[in-house]
C-alpha positions in Angstrom: -0.1 0.1 0.0 1.5 3.5 -1.0 1.0 5.9 1.8 1.3 9.8 1.2 2.6 12.2 4.0 1.7 15.7 3.8 4.8 17.9 4.6 5.2 21.6 5.1 5.9 23.6 1.5 9.2 24.3 2.8 10.4 21.0 3.8 8.6 19.0 0.9 10.2 21.3 -1.8 13.9 20.7 -0.2 13.4 17.2 -0.3 11.8 17.1 -3.6 15.3 18.8 -4.8 17.1 16.3 -2.8 15.2 13.2 -4.2 15.5 14.9 -7.4 19.3 14.6 -7.4 19.0 11.4 -5.9 17.0 9.8 -8.4 19.2 11.2 -11.4 22.5 9.7 -10.0 20.3 6.2 -9.4 19.3 6.2 -13.0 22.5 7.1 -14.3 24.1 4.6 -12.0 21.3 1.7 -13.2 22.3 2.9 -17.1 25.9 2.7 -16.5 25.6 -1.0 -15.2 23.2 -2.0 -17.9 26.0 -0.6 -20.4 28.2 -2.7 -18.6 25.9 -6.3 -18.5 25.8 -6.2 -21.9 26.3 -7.3 -24.9 25.8 -10.7 -22.7 25.9 -14.6 -24.6 24.2 -17.1 -23.1 24.9 -20.7 -23.5 21.8 -22.3 -24.9 20.9 -25.2 -27.2 19.3 -26.1 -30.5 17.9 -29.4 -32.5 16.9 -30.1 -36.2 13.3 -30.1 -36.6 11.9 -33.6 -36.0 15.2 -34.4 -34.4 15.9 -35.6 -30.9 19.3 -34.8 -30.2 20.2 -31.4 -28.4 23.2 -29.3 -29.4 24.8 -26.2 -27.9 24.1 -22.8 -28.8 24.8 -19.3 -28.1 22.1 -16.9 -27.4 23.4 -13.3 -27.9 21.5 -10.7 -25.9 22.2 -6.8 -26.6 19.6 -6.1 -23.9 16.9 -7.6 -21.8 14.4 -8.9 -23.5 10.9 -6.9 -23.8 8.4 -9.4 -24.8 8.6 -13.0 -24.3 6.3 -15.7 -25.1 6.3 -18.7 -22.5 5.5 -22.2 -24.4 4.2 -23.4 -21.0 2.2 -22.5 -18.0 5.3 -23.6 -15.4 7.8 -21.6 -17.8 5.7 -18.7 -17.3 5.5 -18.9 -13.7 8.9 -19.0 -13.2 9.5 -15.9 -15.0 6.8 -14.4 -12.5 8.8 -15.5 -9.5 11.6 -13.5 -11.1 9.6 -10.3 -11.0 9.4 -10.4 -15.2 5.6 -10.8 -15.2 5.1 -7.6 -17.2 7.4 -8.5 -20.1 5.6 -11.8 -20.6 3.1 -11.4 -24.1 1.6 -14.7 -24.2 1.8 -18.5 -22.9 0.8 -21.4 -24.3 -0.2 -24.5 -22.8 -1.8 -23.3 -19.7 -2.7 -26.2 -18.0 -1.5 -28.2 -14.7 -1.3 -27.7 -11.1 -1.1 -23.7 -10.3 1.9 -22.1 -8.1 -0.1 -20.5 -5.7 2.2 -17.6 -5.0 1.9 -16.0 -8.3 -1.5 -17.3 -9.2 -2.8 -13.7 -9.1 -0.1 -12.8 -11.2 -0.7 -15.5 -13.6 -4.6 -15.2 -14.2 -3.7 -11.5 -15.7 -1.7 -12.8 -18.0 -2.2 -13.2 -22.4 -3.4 -17.1 -22.2 -2.8 -18.1 -25.6 -4.5 -21.3 -25.2 -5.0 -24.1 -22.7 -3.2 -26.7 -24.8 0.5 -26.2 -26.9 0.6 -23.8 -29.7 1.7 -23.2 -32.8 4.3 -21.4 -34.6 1.8 -18.4 -36.2 0.3 -17.8 -32.7 3.8 -17.8 -31.1 4.6 -15.1 -34.0 1.7 -13.4 -33.6 2.8 -12.0 -29.8 5.5 -10.5 -31.8 8.3 -11.8 -29.3 11.9 -11.1 -28.9 12.5 -14.3 -26.5 10.7 -17.5 -27.3 11.3 -19.3 -23.8 10.2 -22.8 -21.9 9.9 -26.3 -22.7 12.7 -27.9 -25.0 10.4 -30.4 -26.8 8.2 -27.7 -27.9 10.6 -26.1 -30.0 9.8 -27.4 -33.3 7.7 -26.6 -36.6 5.1 -29.0 -36.1 1.3 -28.1 -35.4 2.1 -28.1 -31.4 5.7 -26.8 -31.7 6.5 -22.8 -31.1 9.1 -23.2 -34.2 12.8 -24.7 -34.0 15.5 -22.6 -32.1 16.9 -22.0 -35.5 14.1 -20.5 -37.5 13.0 -18.5 -34.5 17.0 -17.3 -34.4 16.7 -16.4 -38.4 14.2 -13.9 -37.8 15.9 -12.1 -35.3 13.8 -14.0 -32.1 16.3 -15.1 -29.1 15.2 -18.4 -27.7 15.8 -20.1 -24.3 15.4 -23.9 -24.4 14.9 -24.8 -20.3 18.1 -26.7 -19.4 15.8 -28.8 -17.3 13.9 -30.0 -20.4 16.8 -31.8 -22.4 18.1 -35.1 -22.0 20.6 -35.5 -19.2 19.2 -32.9 -16.9 18.5 -33.3 -13.4 16.2 -31.2 -10.9 20.0 -29.3 -10.3 19.3 -28.3 -14.0 16.7 -25.7 -12.7 18.7 -24.1 -11.0 21.2 -23.2 -13.7 18.1 -22.0 -15.7 17.3 -19.6 -13.0 20.8 -18.2 -12.9 20.7 -17.8 -16.5 17.5 -15.9 -16.6 18.7 -13.6 -14.1 21.7 -13.2 -16.4 19.7 -12.4 -19.2 17.1 -10.1 -17.5 20.2 -8.6 -15.3 18.2 -9.4 -11.9 20.6 -12.0 -10.4 19.3 -10.8 -6.6 16.2 -12.0 -7.1 17.4 -15.0 -8.9 19.7 -15.8 -6.4 16.8 -15.2 -3.7 14.4 -17.8 -5.8 17.1 -20.4 -5.7 17.9 -20.3 -1.9 14.2 -20.6 -1.7 14.2 -24.2 -3.5 17.3 -25.2 -2.1 15.8 -24.6 1.4 12.7 -26.8 0.6 14.5 -29.6 -0.9 16.6 -29.8 2.0 13.7 -29.6 4.1 12.2 -32.8 2.5 15.3 -34.8 2.3 15.5 -34.0 6.2 12.3 -35.0 6.6 12.8 -38.5 4.7 16.3 -38.9 6.3 15.3 -42.1 8.2 14.2 -44.4 5.1 17.4 -46.1 4.1 16.6 -47.6 1.0 14.9 -46.5 -2.0 11.4 -47.7 -3.6 10.9 -48.6 -6.8 7.8 -47.4 -8.8 6.4 -47.5 -12.9 4.6 -44.8 -14.2 1.4 -46.2 -15.7 0.3 -43.2 -18.5 -3.4 -43.4 -17.8 -6.6 -42.1 -17.2 -8.3 -44.8 -17.8 -7.9 -48.0 -15.8 -8.9 -50.1 -19.0 -6.3 -48.7 -21.1 -3.0 -49.4 -19.2 0.2 -47.9 -21.1 3.7 -48.4 -19.4 6.1 -45.4 -19.8 9.5 -46.3 -19.5 10.8 -42.8 -19.5 14.0 -44.1 -20.6 15.3 -40.9 -21.7 13.5 -38.8 -19.0 16.4 -38.1 -16.7 15.1 -35.0 -15.1 11.8 -37.1 -14.4 14.1 -39.7 -13.1 15.9 -37.5 -10.7 12.9 -35.4 -9.5 11.9 -39.0 -8.1 15.1 -39.8 -6.7 14.5 -36.7 -3.9 12.1 -38.6 -2.6 13.6 -42.0 -2.5 11.7 -43.4 -5.6 13.7 -45.2 -8.2 12.3 -45.9 -12.0 12.4 -49.9 -11.9 12.4 -49.1 -15.9 14.4 -46.7 -16.4 17.0 -48.5 -18.1 14.6 -50.0 -20.4 14.5 -48.5 -24.1 11.8 -51.4 -25.6 8.0 -50.6 -25.0 7.2 -52.0 -21.7 4.2 -54.6 -21.8 1.9 -55.8 -18.9 3.8 -58.7 -18.6 7.2 -56.7 -18.0 5.3 -54.6 -15.2 3.9 -57.8 -13.4 7.4 -59.5 -13.6 9.3 -56.0 -12.4 6.8 -55.8 -9.7 7.3 -52.2 -8.5 6.3 -51.2 -5.0 4.9 -47.9 -6.3 2.7 -47.3 -8.8 2.4 -43.9 -10.2 -0.4 -42.3 -12.2 -1.0 -38.8 -14.0 -3.5 -36.0 -13.0 -4.8 -33.3 -14.4 -6.6 -30.7 -11.6 -9.0 -29.8 -15.1 -10.8 -32.9 -14.7 -13.1 -33.9 -12.3 -10.7 -34.5 -9.5 -12.5 -37.7 -8.5 -11.1 -39.3 -11.7 -8.1 -40.1 -10.2 -9.5 -41.9 -7.5 -11.4 -44.0 -10.0 -8.6 -44.7 -12.0 -6.3 -45.9 -8.4 -9.9 -48.4 -7.6 -10.0 -49.5 -11.4 -6.2 -50.9 -10.9 -6.8 -52.3 -7.6 -9.9 -54.2 -8.6 -8.1 -55.2 -12.1 -7.5 -59.2 -11.7 -4.4 -59.2 -14.1 -2.7 -57.4 -11.7 -3.3 -58.6 -8.3 -0.2 -60.0 -7.6 1.6 -57.2 -7.7 2.8 -55.6 -4.2 1.8 -52.2 -4.9 -1.6 -53.5 -5.5 -1.7 -55.8 -2.1 -0.2 -52.6 -0.6 -2.4 -50.0 -1.8 0.4 -47.9 -3.3 -1.1 -46.3 -6.2 -0.5 -42.3 -6.3 -1.9 -39.9 -8.5 0.7 -37.0 -9.4 0.1 -33.9 -11.6 1.5 -34.3 -14.9 3.3 -30.6 -14.9 4.7 -32.1 -11.9 6.3 -35.0 -14.0 6.7 -33.5 -17.3 6.6 -29.7 -17.1 10.3 -29.8 -16.4 9.9 -26.5 -14.0 11.0 -25.8 -10.7 7.5 -26.5 -8.8 8.2 -30.4 -9.6 9.3 -30.0 -6.3 6.0 -28.9 -4.9 4.5 -32.3 -6.8 7.2 -34.1 -4.8 6.6 -32.9 -1.6 2.9 -33.6 -1.9 3.5 -37.3 -2.8 6.3 -37.8 0.3 3.4 -36.2 2.7 1.1 -38.5 1.1 3.5 -41.4 1.4 5.1 -40.6 4.9 2.6 -38.9 6.6 4.1 -39.2 9.9 7.4 -37.5 8.4 5.5 -34.8 7.9 3.9 -34.0 11.2 
């Protein structure tokens, strides 16, 4: 809340003159610092259209971008946490669990679609930076355009390191550091990194009494009659995030398609299913009950011990900082006594 204090005319005049002098000095200082900061080169990534291999590619910034298109909700929320909401001109793929701390600011943004958006819609926002999840940098209908094609039009890109094969949750810290550097808001980036690391440390501390990891398998289904096991072999970020709460993907080394028979033979301790907040909240419970009552799965430990858990899709495959929120929620559900 802004407060106005009425002072005597003489004192007001003196303070006004003083403020003007101070303000001019600050602006000059800020300008000088900005000039020293740019041009700035950040090492990032590119891949060929339809490809899966990421190669390093530098992005040069002559100044801080003014018009950012964020290709997913988690990407936009990261920017909001760094105080960059006024620079976001469009958000694609606006689905998934919200970050409550920036939900009010997020609601004011230009939401382009609840689903993935294409290159034409992306360019319609007239961005000078396209930012977010790597898998969406493609010229397909669901893609914002390849890195190279956008760069050729004079548009900078930033592919989240967390969304590139080989990433871990620590890649999030590198992304925040890089964006803090690009926008010259290093203090905010440092503060946000500390907040996340404190949260991670707290989770680790609460689970310190657990000596062994449990195994899990991910079932990509919202219908118990249509079972699909996703090995997530190349999903290094996904696999690392679950390590945070001492869960190990039983199929992380499998590159082949996983059959139901393979799932039963592997017999993981836990089964994870996806959840979308936009759906009927009870749907995940219906899926659980359907799996528990499936006679084909009845011999599995996870079924016998009632160890099926639903996790919001964005917490697993949004490649964002708020994956830690999903893991904390899951840990509290699995080990409620350790989080009292």
